[in-house]
BANUPA-646305 format. One record per atom (N, C-alpha, C, O): atom name; x, y, z. Coordinates in Angstrom, 1 decimal, decimal comma. Layout:
[r "CA" [X Y Z]] ...
This chain:
[r "N" [86,3 86,7 66,0]] [r "CA" [87,3 86,6 67,1]] [r "C" [87,1 87,6 68,1]] [r "O" [86,7 88,7 67,9]] [r "N" [87,5 87,3 69,3]] [r "CA" [87,5 88,2 70,4]] [r "C" [88,6 89,1 70,4]] [r "O" [89,7 88,8 69,9]] [r "N" [88,5 90,2 71,1]] [r "CA" [89,6 91,2 71,1]] [r "C" [90,7 90,8 72,2]] [r "O" [91,6 91,5 72,4]] [r "N" [90,4 89,7 72,9]] [r "CA" [91,4 89,2 73,9]] [r "C" [92,8 88,9 73,3]] [r "O" [93,8 88,9 73,9]] [r "N" [92,8 88,7 72,0]] [r "CA" [94,0 88,3 71,3]] [r "C" [94,8 89,5 70,7]] [r "O" [95,8 89,4 70,1]] [r "N" [94,2 90,7 70,9]] [r "CA" [94,8 91,9 70,3]] [r "C" [96,3 92,1 70,6]] [r "O" [97,0 92,6 69,8]] [r "N" [96,7 91,8 71,8]] [r "CA" [98,1 91,9 72,2]] [r "C" [98,9 90,7 71,9]] [r "O" [100,1 90,6 72,4]] [r "N" [98,4 89,7 71,3]] [r "CA" [99,1 88,5 70,9]] [r "C" [98,7 87,4 71,9]] [r "O" [98,1 87,6 72,9]] [r "N" [99,2 86,2 71,6]] [r "CA" [99,0 85,1 72,4]] [r "C" [100,3 84,4 72,6]] [r "O" [101,0 84,1 71,6]] [r "N" [100,7 84,0 73,8]] [r "CA" [101,9 83,3 74,1]] [r "C" [101,7 81,8 74,0]] [r "O" [100,8 81,3 74,6]] [r "N" [102,5 81,1 73,3]] [r "CA" [102,5 79,7 73,2]] [r "C" [103,8 79,2 72,6]] [r "O" [104,3 79,7 71,6]] [r "N" [104,3 78,1 73,2]] [r "CA" [105,5 77,4 72,7]] [r "C" [105,2 75,9 73,0]] [r "O" [104,9 75,5 74,1]] [r "N" [105,4 75,1 72,0]] [r "CA" [105,2 73,7 72,2]] [r "C" [106,3 73,2 73,1]] [r "O" [107,5 73,5 73,0]] [r "N" [105,9 72,4 74,1]] [r "CA" [106,8 71,7 75,0]] [r "C" [106,9 70,3 74,8]] [r "O" [107,5 69,6 75,7]] [r "N" [106,4 69,8 73,7]] [r "CA" [106,5 68,4 73,3]] [r "C" [105,9 67,4 74,3]] [r "O" [106,5 66,4 74,6]] [r "N" [104,8 67,8 74,9]] [r "CA" [104,1 66,9 75,9]] [r "C" [103,3 65,8 75,1]] [r "O" [103,1 64,7 75,7]] [r "N" [102,9 66,1 73,9]] [r "CA" [102,1 65,1 73,1]] [r "C" [100,7 65,1 73,4]] [r "O" [99,9 64,3 72,8]] [r "N" [100,2 66,0 74,3]] [r "CA" [98,7 65,9 74,6]] [r "C" [97,8 66,3 73,4]] [r "O" [96,7 65,8 73,4]] [r "N" [98,3 67,0 72,5]] [r "CA" [97,5 67,4 71,3]] [r "C" [97,4 66,2 70,4]] [r "O" [96,7 66,3 69,4]] [r "N" [98,2 65,2 70,6]] [r "CA" [98,3 64,1 69,6]] [r "C" [97,8 62,8 70,3]] [r "O" [97,9 61,7 69,7]] [r "N" [97,2 62,9 71,4]] [r "CA" [96,7 61,7 72,1]] [r "C" [95,4 61,9 72,9]] [r "O" [95,1 63,1 73,1]] [r "N" [94,7 60,9 73,2]] [r "CA" [93,5 61,1 73,9]] [r "C" [92,4 60,2 73,4]] [r "O" [92,7 59,2 72,7]] [r "N" [91,1 60,6 73,6]] [r "CA" [90,0 59,8 73,0]] [r "C" [90,0 59,9 71,5]] [r "O" [90,7 60,8 71,0]] [r "N" [89,3 59,0 70,9]] [r "CA" [89,3 59,0 69,4]] [r "C" [88,9 60,4 68,9]] [r "O" [88,0 61,1 69,4]] [r "N" [89,6 60,8 67,8]] [r "CA" [89,4 62,0 67,2]] [r "C" [89,8 61,9 65,7]] [r "O" [90,0 60,8 65,2]] [r "N" [89,8 63,0 65,0]] [r "CA" [90,2 62,9 63,6]] [r "C" [91,2 64,0 63,2]] [r "O" [91,1 65,1 63,7]] [r "N" [92,1 63,6 62,4]] [r "CA" [93,2 64,5 61,9]] [r "C" [93,0 64,5 60,4]] [r "O" [93,4 63,6 59,7]] [r "N" [92,4 65,6 59,9]] [r "CA" [92,2 65,7 58,4]] [r "C" [93,5 66,0 57,8]] [r "O" [94,4 66,6 58,3]] [r "N" [93,6 65,5 56,5]] [r "CA" [94,8 65,8 55,7]] [r "C" [94,4 65,9 54,3]] [r "O" [93,5 65,2 53,8]] [r "N" [95,0 66,9 53,6]] [r "CA" [94,7 67,1 52,2]] [r "C" [95,5 66,1 51,3]] [r "O" [96,5 65,6 51,7]] [r "N" [95,2 66,0 50,0]] [r "CA" [96,0 65,2 49,1]] [r "C" [97,4 65,8 49,0]] [r "O" [98,4 65,0 48,9]] [r "N" [97,6 67,1 49,0]] [r "CA" [99,0 67,6 49,0]] [r "C" [99,7 67,3 50,2]] [r "O" [100,9 67,0 50,1]] [r "N" [99,1 67,3 51,4]] [r "CA" [99,8 66,9 52,6]] [r "C" [100,1 65,4 52,6]] [r "O" [101,1 65,0 53,2]] [r "N" [99,3 64,6 52,0]] [r "CA" [99,6 63,2 51,9]] [r "C" [100,8 63,0 51,1]] [r "O" [101,7 62,2 51,4]] [r "N" [100,9 63,7 49,9]] [r "CA" [102,1 63,6 49,1]] [r "C" [103,4 64,1 49,9]] [r "O" [104,4 63,4 49,8]] [r "N" [103,2 65,2 50,6]] [r "CA" [104,4 65,7 51,4]] [r "C" [104,8 64,7 52,5]] [r "O" [106,0 64,4 52,7]] [r "N" [103,9 64,1 53,2]] [r "CA" [104,2 63,2 54,3]] [r "C" [104,8 61,9 53,7]] [r "O" [105,7 61,3 54,2]] [r "N" [104,2 61,4 52,6]] [r "CA" [104,7 60,2 51,9]] [r "C" [106,2 60,5 51,5]] [r "O" [107,0 59,6 51,7]] [r "N" [106,5 61,6 50,9]] [r "CA" [107,8 61,9 50,4]] [r "C" [108,8 61,9 51,6]] [r "O" [109,9 61,4 51,4]] [r "N" [108,4 62,5 52,7]] [r "CA" [109,2 62,6 53,8]] [r "C" [109,6 61,2 54,4]] [r "O" [110,7 61,0 54,9]] [r "N" [108,7 60,3 54,2]] [r "CA" [108,9 58,9 54,7]] [r "C" [109,5 58,0 53,6]] [r "O" [109,7 56,8 53,8]] [r "N" [109,7 58,6 52,4]] [r "CA" [110,3 57,7 51,3]] [r "C" [109,3 56,8 50,7]] [r "O" [109,6 55,7 50,2]] [r "N" [108,0 57,1 50,8]] [r "CA" [106,9 56,3 50,2]] [r "C" [106,2 56,9 49,0]] [r "O" [106,3 58,2 48,9]] [r "N" [105,7 56,2 48,2]] [r "CA" [104,8 56,7 47,2]] [r "C" [103,4 57,0 47,8]] [r "O" [103,1 56,4 48,8]] [r "N" [102,7 58,0 47,3]] [r "CA" [101,4 58,4 47,9]] [r "C" [100,5 57,2 48,1]] [r "O" [99,8 57,1 49,2]] [r "N" [100,4 56,3 47,2]] [r "CA" [99,4 55,1 47,4]] [r "C" [99,9 54,2 48,5]] [r "O" [99,1 53,6 49,2]] [r "N" [101,2 54,1 48,7]] [r "CA" [101,8 53,3 49,8]] [r "C" [101,4 54,0 51,1]] [r "O" [101,0 53,3 52,1]] [r "N" [101,7 55,3 51,2]] [r "CA" [101,4 56,0 52,4]] [r "C" [99,9 55,9 52,7]] [r "O" [99,6 55,7 53,9]] [r "N" [99,0 56,1 51,8]] [r "CA" [97,6 56,0 52,0]] [r "C" [97,2 54,6 52,6]] [r "O" [96,4 54,5 53,5]] [r "N" [97,8 53,6 52,0]] [r "CA" [97,4 52,2 52,4]] [r "C" [97,8 52,0 53,9]] [r "O" [97,1 51,3 54,6]] [r "N" [98,9 52,6 54,3]] [r "CA" [99,5 52,3 55,7]] [r "C" [98,9 53,3 56,7]] [r "O" [98,7 52,9 57,8]] [r "N" [98,7 54,6 56,3]] [r "CA" [98,5 55,6 57,3]] [r "C" [97,2 56,4 57,2]] [r "O" [96,9 57,2 58,0]] [r "N" [96,4 56,2 56,1]] [r "CA" [95,3 57,1 55,9]] [r "C" [93,9 56,3 56,0]] [r "O" [93,8 55,2 55,6]] [r "N" [93,0 57,0 56,6]] [r "CA" [91,6 56,4 56,7]] [r "C" [90,7 57,5 56,0]] [r "O" [91,0 58,7 56,0]] [r "N" [89,5 57,0 55,6]] [r "CA" [88,6 58,0 55,0]] [r "C" [87,6 58,5 56,1]] [r "O" [87,0 57,7 56,8]] [r "N" [87,6 59,8 56,3]] [r "CA" [86,8 60,5 57,2]] [r "C" [85,5 60,9 56,5]] [r "O" [85,5 60,8 55,3]] [r "N" [84,6 61,5 57,2]] [r "CA" [83,4 62,0 56,6]] [r "C" [83,7 63,1 55,6]] [r "O" [83,1 63,2 54,6]] [r "N" [84,7 64,0 55,9]] [r "CA" [85,0 65,1 55,1]] [r "C" [86,2 64,9 54,1]] [r "O" [86,6 65,8 53,4]] [r "N" [86,7 63,7 54,1]] [r "CA" [87,9 63,4 53,3]] [r "C" [88,9 62,5 54,0]] [r "O" [88,6 61,9 55,0]] [r "N" [90,2 62,5 53,5]] [r "CA" [91,2 61,7 54,1]] [r "C" [91,6 62,2 55,5]] [r "O" [91,6 63,4 55,8]] [r "N" [92,1 61,3 56,3]] [r "CA" [92,6 61,6 57,6]] [r "C" [93,7 60,6 58,0]] [r "O" [93,8 59,5 57,4]] [r "N" [94,4 60,9 59,1]] [r "CA" [95,4 60,0 59,6]] [r "C" [94,8 58,9 60,5]] [r "O" [93,9 59,2 61,3]] [r "N" [95,4 57,8 60,4]] [r "CA" [95,1 56,6 61,3]] [r "C" [95,4 57,0 62,8]] [r "O" [96,3 57,9 63,0]] [r "N" [94,8 56,3 63,7]] [r "CA" [95,1 56,4 65,1]] [r "C" [95,4 55,0 65,6]] [r "O" [94,9 54,0 65,1]] [r "N" [96,3 54,9 66,6]] [r "CA" [96,6 53,7 67,2]] [r "C" [96,0 53,6 68,6]] [r "O" [96,2 54,6 69,4]] [r "N" [95,3 52,6 68,9]] [r "CA" [94,7 52,4 70,2]] [r "C" [95,7 52,0 71,2]] [r "O" [96,4 50,9 71,0]] [r "N" [95,9 52,8 72,3]] [r "CA" [96,9 52,5 73,3]] [r "C" [96,3 51,8 74,5]] [r "O" [97,0 51,3 75,4]] [r "N" [95,0 51,9 74,6]] [r "CA" [94,3 51,3 75,7]] [r "C" [92,8 51,7 75,6]] [r "O" [92,4 52,3 74,6]] [r "N" [92,0 51,2 76,5]] [r "CA" [90,6 51,6 76,4]] [r "C" [90,3 53,1 76,4]] [r "O" [90,6 53,8 77,3]] [r "N" [89,8 53,6 75,2]] [r "CA" [89,5 55,0 75,0]] [r "C" [90,7 55,9 74,9]] [r "O" [90,5 57,1 75,0]] [r "N" [91,9 55,3 74,7]] [r "CA" [93,1 56,1 74,6]] [r "C" [93,7 55,8 73,2]] [r "O" [94,1 54,7 72,9]] [r "N" [93,9 56,9 72,4]] [r "CA" [94,5 56,7 71,1]] [r "C" [95,6 57,7 70,9]] [r "O" [95,6 58,8 71,5]] [r "N" [96,5 57,3 70,0]] [r "CA" [97,6 58,2 69,6]] [r "C" [97,6 58,4 68,1]] [r "O" [97,2 57,4 67,4]] [r "N" [98,0 59,5 67,7]] [r "CA" [98,2 59,7 66,2]] [r "C" [99,3 58,7 65,8]] [r "O" [100,2 58,4 66,5]] [r "N" [99,1 58,1 64,6]] [r "CA" [100,0 57,1 64,1]] [r "C" [101,4 57,6 64,0]] [r "O" [102,4 56,8 64,0]] [r "N" [101,7 58,9 64,0]] [r "CA" [103,0 59,4 63,8]] [r "C" [103,6 59,9 65,2]] [r "O" [104,7 60,5 65,2]] [r "N" [102,9 59,8 66,3]] [r "CA" [103,4 60,2 67,6]] [r "C" [104,4 59,2 68,0]] [r "O" [104,2 58,0 68,1]] [r "N" [105,6 59,6 68,4]] [r "CA" [106,7 58,8 68,9]] [r "C" [107,1 59,4 70,2]] [r "O" [107,4 60,6 70,4]] [r "N" [107,0 58,6 71,3]] [r "CA" [107,4 59,0 72,6]] [r "C" [108,7 58,5 73,1]] [r "O" [109,0 58,6 74,3]] [r "N" [109,5 57,9 72,3]] [r "CA" [110,8 57,4 72,7]] [r "C" [111,7 58,5 73,1]] [r "O" [111,7 59,6 72,4]] [r "N" [112,4 58,3 74,2]] [r "CA" [113,3 59,4 74,7]] [r "C" [112,7 60,3 75,6]] [r "O" [113,3 61,3 76,0]] [r "N" [111,4 60,1 76,0]] [r "CA" [110,8 60,9 77,1]] [r "C" [110,0 62,1 76,5]] [r "O" [109,1 62,6 77,3]] [r "N" [110,2 62,6 75,4]] [r "CA" [109,5 63,7 74,8]] [r "C" [108,7 63,2 73,6]] [r "O" [109,1 62,3 72,9]] [r "N" [107,5 63,9 73,4]] [r "CA" [106,7 63,5 72,2]] [r "C" [107,4 64,1 71,0]] [r "O" [107,9 65,2 71,0]] [r "N" [107,3 63,3 69,9]] [r "CA" [107,9 63,7 68,6]] [r "C" [107,0 63,2 67,5]] [r "O" [106,6 62,1 67,5]] [r "N" [106,8 64,1 66,5]] [r "CA" [106,0 63,8 65,4]] [r "C" [107,0 63,3 64,3]] [r "O" [107,9 64,0 63,9]] [r "N" [106,7 62,1 63,8]] [r "CA" [107,6 61,5 62,8]] [r "C" [107,5 62,2 61,5]] [r "O" [108,4 62,0 60,6]] [r "N" [106,5 63,0 61,3]] [r "CA" [106,3 63,8 60,0]] [r "C" [106,2 65,2 60,3]] [r "O" [105,6 66,0 59,5]] [r "N" [106,8 65,7 61,3]] [r "CA" [106,6 67,1 61,8]] [r "C" [106,8 68,1 60,7]] [r "O" [106,0 69,1 60,6]] [r "N" [107,9 68,0 59,9]] [r "CA" [108,1 69,0 58,9]] [r "C" [107,0 69,1 57,8]] [r "O" [106,8 70,1 57,1]] [r "N" [106,3 67,9 57,7]] [r "CA" [105,2 67,9 56,6]] [r "C" [103,8 67,6 57,3]] [r "O" [102,9 67,2 56,6]] [r "N" [103,7 67,8 58,6]] [r "CA" [102,5 67,6 59,3]] [r "C" [101,3 68,3 58,7]] [r "O" [101,5 69,4 58,1]] [r "N" [100,1 67,8 58,8]] [r "CA" [98,9 68,4 58,3]] [r "C" [98,6 69,9 58,9]] [r "O" [99,1 70,2 60,0]] [r "N" [97,9 70,7 58,1]] [r "CA" [97,6 72,0 58,6]] [r "C" [96,9 72,0 59,9]] [r "O" [97,1 72,8 60,8]] [r "N" [96,0 71,0 60,1]] [r "CA" [95,3 70,9 61,4]] [r "C" [96,3 70,9 62,6]] [r "O" [96,0 71,4 63,6]] [r "N" [97,4 70,2 62,4]] [r "CA" [98,4 70,1 63,4]] [r "C" [99,2 71,3 63,5]] [r "O" [99,5 71,8 64,6]] [r "N" [99,5 71,9 62,4]] [r "CA" [100,3 73,1 62,3]] [r "C" [99,7 74,3 63,0]] [r "O" [100,3 75,2 63,5]] [r "N" [98,4 74,4 63,0]] [r "CA" [97,6 75,5 63,5]] [r "C" [97,3 75,4 65,0]] [r "O" [96,8 76,3 65,6]] [r "N" [97,5 74,2 65,5]] [r "CA" [97,2 74,0 67,0]] [r "C" [98,1 75,0 67,8]] [r "O" [99,2 75,1 67,5]] [r "N" [97,6 75,6 68,8]] [r "CA" [96,2 75,6 69,4]] [r "C" [95,3 76,7 68,9]] [r "O" [94,3 77,0 69,6]] [r "N" [95,7 77,3 67,8]] [r "CA" [95,0 78,5 67,3]] [r "C" [93,8 78,2 66,4]] [r "O" [93,7 78,6 65,3]] [r "N" [92,9 77,3 66,9]] [r "CA" [91,7 76,9 66,2]] [r "C" [90,6 77,9 66,5]] [r "O" [90,6 78,4 67,6]] [r "N" [89,8 78,2 65,5]] [r "CA" [88,7 79,2 65,8]] [r "C" [87,9 78,9 67,0]] [r "O" [87,5 79,9 67,7]] [r "N" [87,6 77,7 67,3]] [r "CA" [86,7 77,3 68,4]] [r "C" [87,3 77,8 69,8]] [r "O" [86,6 78,0 70,7]] [r "N" [88,7 77,9 69,8]] [r "CA" [89,3 78,2 71,1]] [r "C" [89,6 79,7 71,2]] [r "O" [90,0 80,2 72,2]] [r "N" [89,4 80,4 70,1]] [r "CA" [89,8 81,9 70,1]] [r "C" [88,6 82,8 70,3]] [r "O" [88,8 84,0 70,4]] [r "N" [87,4 82,2 70,3]] [r "CA" [86,2 83,1 70,5]] [r "C" [86,2 83,8 71,8]] [r "O" [85,9 85,0 71,9]] [r "N" [86,6 83,1 72,8]] [r "CA" [86,6 83,7 74,2]] [r "C" [87,9 83,2 74,9]] [r "O" [88,4 82,1 74,7]] [r "N" [88,5 84,1 75,7]] [r "CA" [89,7 83,9 76,4]] [r "C" [89,6 82,6 77,2]] [r "O" [90,5 81,8 77,4]] [r "N" [88,4 82,4 77,8]] [r "CA" [88,2 81,2 78,7]] [r "C" [88,3 79,9 77,9]] [r "O" [88,7 78,9 78,4]] [r "N" [87,8 79,9 76,6]] [r "CA" [87,9 78,7 75,8]] [r "C" [89,4 78,3 75,6]] [r "O" [89,7 77,1 75,8]] [r "N" [90,2 79,3 75,3]] [r "CA" [91,6 79,0 75,1]] [r "C" [92,3 78,6 76,5]] [r "O" [93,1 77,7 76,5]] [r "N" [91,9 79,3 77,5]] [r "CA" [92,5 79,0 78,8]] [r "C" [92,2 77,6 79,3]] [r "O" [93,0 77,0 80,0]] [r "N" [91,0 77,1 78,9]] [r "CA" [90,6 75,7 79,3]] [r "C" [91,6 74,7 78,8]] [r "O" [91,7 73,6 79,4]] [r "N" [92,2 75,0 77,7]] [r "CA" [93,2 74,1 77,1]] [r "C" [94,4 73,8 78,0]] [r "O" [95,1 72,8 77,9]] [r "N" [94,7 74,8 78,9]] [r "CA" [95,8 74,8 79,8]] [r "C" [95,8 73,6 80,7]] [r "O" [96,9 73,1 81,1]] [r "N" [94,6 73,0 80,9]] [r "CA" [94,6 71,8 81,8]] [r "C" [95,3 70,7 81,2]] [r "O" [95,8 69,8 81,9]] [r "N" [95,4 70,6 79,8]] [r "CA" [96,0 69,5 79,2]] [r "C" [97,2 69,8 78,3]] [r "O" [98,0 68,9 77,9]] [r "N" [97,4 71,1 78,0]] [r "CA" [98,5 71,5 77,2]] [r "C" [99,5 72,4 77,9]] [r "O" [99,2 73,5 78,3]] [r "N" [100,7 71,9 78,1]] [r "CA" [101,7 72,6 78,9]] [r "C" [102,1 73,9 78,2]] [r "O" [102,3 74,9 78,8]] [r "N" [102,1 73,9 76,9]] [r "CA" [102,5 75,1 76,1]] [r "C" [101,5 76,2 76,3]] [r "O" [101,9 77,3 76,4]] [r "N" [100,2 75,9 76,3]] [r "CA" [99,2 76,9 76,6]] [r "C" [99,2 77,3 78,0]] [r "O" [99,2 78,5 78,3]] [r "N" [99,4 76,4 79,0]] [r "CA" [99,5 76,8 80,4]] [r "C" [100,7 77,7 80,6]] [r "O" [100,5 78,7 81,3]] [r "N" [101,8 77,4 80,1]] [r "CA" [103,0 78,3 80,3]] [r "C" [102,8 79,6 79,6]] [r "O" [103,2 80,7 80,1]] [r "N" [102,1 79,6 78,4]] [r "CA" [101,8 80,9 77,8]] [r "C" [100,9 81,8 78,6]] [r "O" [101,1 83,0 78,6]] [r "N" [99,9 81,2 79,3]] [r "CA" [99,1 82,0 80,1]] [r "C" [99,8 82,5 81,3]] [r "O" [99,4 83,5 82,0]] [r "N" [101,0 81,8 81,7]] [r "CA" [101,8 82,3 82,8]] [r "C" [102,8 83,4 82,3]] [r "O" [103,6 83,9 83,0]] [r "N" [102,8 83,7 81,0]] [r "CA" [103,6 84,7 80,4]] [r "C" [104,9 84,2 79,9]] [r "O" [105,9 85,0 79,6]] [r "N" [105,0 82,9 79,7]] [r "CA" [106,3 82,2 79,2]] [r "C" [106,0 81,7 77,8]] [r "O" [104,9 81,1 77,6]] [r "N" [106,9 81,8 76,9]] [r "CA" [106,7 81,3 75,6]] [r "C" [106,7 82,3 74,5]] [r "O" [106,8 83,5 74,7]] [r "N" [106,7 81,9 73,3]] [r "CA" [106,8 82,7 72,1]] [r "C" [105,5 83,5 72,0]] [r "O" [104,4 83,0 72,1]] [r "N" [105,7 84,8 71,8]] [r "CA" [104,5 85,7 71,6]] [r "C" [104,1 85,7 70,1]] [r "O" [104,9 86,1 69,2]] [r "N" [102,9 85,2 69,8]] [r "CA" [102,4 85,2 68,5]] [r "C" [101,5 86,4 68,3]] [r "O" [100,6 86,6 69,2]] [r "N" [101,8 87,2 67,3]] [r "CA" [101,0 88,4 67,1]] [r "C" [99,5 88,1 66,8]] [r "O" [99,2 86,9 66,4]] [r "N" [98,7 89,1 66,9]] [r "CA" [97,3 88,9 66,6]] [r "C" [97,1 88,4 65,1]] [r "O" [96,3 87,5 64,8]] [r "N" [97,9 89,0 64,2]] [r "CA" [97,9 88,6 62,8]] [r "C" [98,3 87,2 62,6]] [r "O" [97,7 86,4 61,8]] [r "N" [99,3 86,7 63,3]] [r "CA" [99,8 85,3 63,2]] [r "C" [98,7 84,4 63,7]] [r "O" [98,4 83,4 63,1]] [r "N" [98,1 84,7 64,8]] [r "CA" [97,0 83,9 65,4]] [r "C" [95,8 83,8 64,4]] [r "O" [95,3 82,7 64,2]] [r "N" [95,5 84,9 63,9]] [r "CA" [94,3 84,9 62,9]] [r "C" [94,6 84,2 61,6]] [r "O" [93,8 83,6 61,0]] [r "N" [95,9 84,3 61,2]] [r "CA" [96,3 83,5 60,0]] [r "C" [96,2 82,0 60,2]] [r "O" [95,7 81,3 59,4]] [r "N" [96,7 81,6 61,4]] [r "CA" [96,6 80,2 61,7]] [r "C" [95,1 79,7 61,9]] [r "O" [94,7 78,7 61,4]] [r "N" [94,3 80,6 62,5]] [r "CA" [92,9 80,2 62,6]] [r "C" [92,2 80,1 61,2]] [r "O" [91,4 79,2 61,0]] [r "N" [92,5 81,0 60,3]] [r "CA" [92,0 81,0 59,0]] [r "C" [92,4 79,8 58,2]] [r "O" [91,7 79,4 57,3]] [r "N" [93,6 79,3 58,5]] [r "CA" [94,1 78,2 57,7]] [r "C" [93,6 76,8 58,2]] [r "O" [93,7 75,8 57,6]] [r "N" [93,0 76,8 59,4]] [r "CA" [92,5 75,6 60,0]] [r "C" [91,4 75,0 59,1]] [r "O" [90,5 75,7 58,8]] [r "N" [91,5 73,7 58,8]] [r "CA" [90,5 73,1 58,0]] [r "C" [89,1 73,4 58,5]] [r "O" [88,8 73,1 59,7]] [r "N" [88,2 73,8 57,7]] [r "CA" [86,8 74,1 58,1]] [r "C" [86,1 72,8 58,3]] [r "O" [86,3 71,8 57,6]] [r "N" [85,2 72,8 59,3]] [r "CA" [84,4 71,7 59,5]] [r "C" [85,1 70,5 60,1]] [r "O" [84,6 69,4 60,1]] [r "N" [86,3 70,6 60,6]] [r "CA" [87,0 69,5 61,2]] [r "C" [86,3 69,0 62,4]] [r "O" [85,7 69,8 63,1]] [r "N" [86,3 67,7 62,5]] [r "CA" [85,6 67,0 63,6]] [r "C" [86,7 66,6 64,6]] [r "O" [87,7 65,9 64,2]] [r "N" [86,5 67,0 65,8]] [r "CA" [87,6 66,7 66,8]] [r "C" [87,0 66,7 68,2]] [r "O" [86,0 67,4 68,4]] [r "N" [87,6 66,0 69,1]] [r "CA" [87,2 66,1 70,4]] [r "C" [87,9 67,2 71,2]] [r "O" [87,9 67,3 72,4]] [r "N" [88,5 68,2 70,4]] [r "CA" [89,0 69,4 71,0]] [r "C" [87,9 70,4 71,0]] [r "O" [88,2 71,6 71,0]] [r "N" [86,7 70,1 70,9]] [r "CA" [85,6 71,0 70,8]] [r "C" [85,5 71,7 72,1]] [r "O" [85,8 71,2 73,2]] [r "N" [85,0 72,9 72,1]] [r "CA" [85,0 73,8 73,3]] [r "C" [84,2 73,1 74,4]] [r "O" [84,6 73,1 75,5]] [r "N" [83,1 72,4 74,0]] [r "CA" [82,2 71,8 75,0]] [r "C" [83,0 70,7 75,8]] [r "O" [82,7 70,4 76,9]] [r "N" [84,0 70,1 75,1]] [r "CA" [84,7 68,9 75,6]] [r "C" [86,1 69,3 76,1]] [r "O" [86,8 68,4 76,5]] [r "N" [86,4 70,6 76,1]] [r "CA" [87,8 70,9 76,4]] [r "C" [88,2 70,5 77,9]] [r "O" [89,3 70,4 78,2]] [r "N" [87,1 70,4 78,8]] [r "CA" [87,4 70,0 80,1]] [r "C" [87,9 68,5 80,2]] [r "O" [88,4 68,2 81,3]] [r "N" [87,6 67,7 79,2]] [r "CA" [88,0 66,4 79,2]] [r "C" [89,4 66,2 78,8]] [r "O" [90,2 67,2 78,6]] [r "N" [89,9 65,0 78,5]] [r "CA" [91,2 64,8 78,0]] [r "C" [91,4 65,4 76,7]] [r "O" [90,5 65,4 75,8]] [r "N" [92,6 65,9 76,5]] [r "CA" [92,9 66,5 75,2]] [r "C" [93,0 65,3 74,1]] [r "O" [93,4 64,2 74,5]] [r "N" [92,8 65,6 72,9]] [r "CA" [92,8 64,6 71,9]] [r "C" [93,7 64,9 70,7]] [r "O" [94,5 65,9 70,8]] [r "N" [93,5 64,2 69,7]] [r "CA" [94,3 64,4 68,5]] [r "C" [94,1 65,8 67,9]] [r "O" [92,9 66,2 67,8]] [r "N" [95,1 66,4 67,5]] [r "CA" [95,0 67,7 66,8]] [r "C" [95,5 67,6 65,4]] [r "O" [95,5 68,6 64,7]] 
């Protein structure tokens, strides 16, 4: 990690939903996370898996809903009422919990700053507004991020539309 995070990183979610929508991506989830999300929705794990889980190259992941050509939403993204809301927020997968502190975005300050084009919370953080996350908090989030996740939030593609996180 770069030392640009030594003084902490400001970020507060503004419920824009950009991290949960965009071109096709993958949201990895563990068996324990599946059980937690199923419980939150009052489903048995096998019912939850049948309705909401797809098999990804590295294991289970959440379904996406196509909203238009090349535009997908996480199956749990709810936009009613004008703000984005995750229907399983309290039990959401680690990949979602650690956004935007993914290792690929923390290597250089410019990689993280590029997210500001699509994420209001990152943009406002760069403007000095938002919750200050200490270096240790940021590094813990990065360390918890599922290894080898496949996402269109890759640094090379950060200039494009934000996608599922």
